[in-house]
N, C-alpha and C positions, 0 to 999 in steps of 0.2 A: 441800489441794494442797500442794505443795514450795514452800519459799518462794522457793527457785530458781526453778522454774520459773512464779513470780508475779512476781520481777522482769526474768528473761530478757522475758516480754510486756507488762509495763508499758514496759519498756527499748524493746521494738520498736515497740509503738505509740507515744512518744512519739516513736521516732522518724520515723516512717514519715508520720504529723500532720504533726510541724514541717516535711518535707521539701515533704509541696505543701501546707501554708502558705507556706512561703516560696518556692515557686512561682509560688503562686499574684501574690502580691503583686512577683514579678520581682526575689526577690531572694538564687535561686540558680536556676545553667543547671543545663538538663536533663540535660547531659552527667555533669555533677557526682551529681545527684539520681539519676541511674542506678546510679552508684555505692555511697554511701550508700544505696539502698532494698537492693542486694545485701547488704551489712554487716548491716541491719535483719533482711534473712531470714535470713542466715547466723545470727545472734543467738536470731532465735526456734527456728530448727529446733535449734540446740542447747539451746535450754530445755527444747522440747517432748521431743526424745528425746539425752538426756544417755550415750547409749550411744556415740552417734553418735561422739563426736570420741576414748575410749575405744578404737573400732575405728582410725579414721585414725593413733589416734596406737600403735596395734599395727603395722599395714600401714608405716607411717613407720620405727618401732625406736625411736618415742621412749618412753623410761619411764613418765614421770609425762605427763598426759595436757596438763594446765593451760603445761606447757613447749610446749608446742604448740600451742595455745592463743596465748599471747602472742607465739610467733616469727610467728606469722601474722598476729596483728594489727600489730608492728611490720614487715612485709611491706608489707600496707595503709599507713599512715604513712609509710613510705621512699616509695611506689610514688605517694601524695596529695602531696610535697614535691616527687620528680622532675615532677608533673605541673606544679605552681606555678612550679617556678623554670624548667620552659619554657616558661610563658605570661608572666610577667612578663617574660624575654629579649627575646621575642617584643615586645610591647606598648610596653618601654626601645627597641626600635631604632624602632619605629614614631614613637613620640612625638619619639624625636629627628629621623626624615625628615620629621615634619609640622612640627616645630619652625624646620627646616633652608628648605623651603618656605618657611612663612608670613614667616619673616626676607627671604626671596628676593623673596618679594610687595610686602614694607613697604618695603624699597632701588627696587622698580621704582617704587608710588606716590609715595615720595618724589621722588622724580627728575623724574619727570613735573609733580608740581603743583610744583615749585620753578622747572623749567626748562621753564617751556612757551615762553616768548619766547626764548631761546637755539634755541631748532629749528627751523628751518623746516619750516611746515605746505605739505605737498603739495595741499590742496585751494584755497591765496590765494596768489596770482602775487607775486610784490613788487613793490613801488614802481618802477615805471621814472622816471629821471633825465630828466629835461628839457635 
């Protein structure tokens, strides 16, 4: 067997096993696992069928097939970075809103515990002066 085939199969198998283990331990969400699973299958396909990359490079007009591979890998990493930036921004906004809500609830709780005697209670009638 060629060393590239062994390396490709071993790398893909390692990624797939790591994915299932991370999902089992709830360390990775399913939507990210699908993406990494597709990457692992792509590496496996290229390891088993090395002519596939050459054929796709010819169709795309790329002279060196490895350049196409690096370009596609860069696109995958760029998409992952954009996705994580989007998620980070969304979570920062949620965190800010939750912090504001907690601050308002604490303020309301402090007002209720510090000033209970200043406010008239609706269920108790004020004492009448004879």
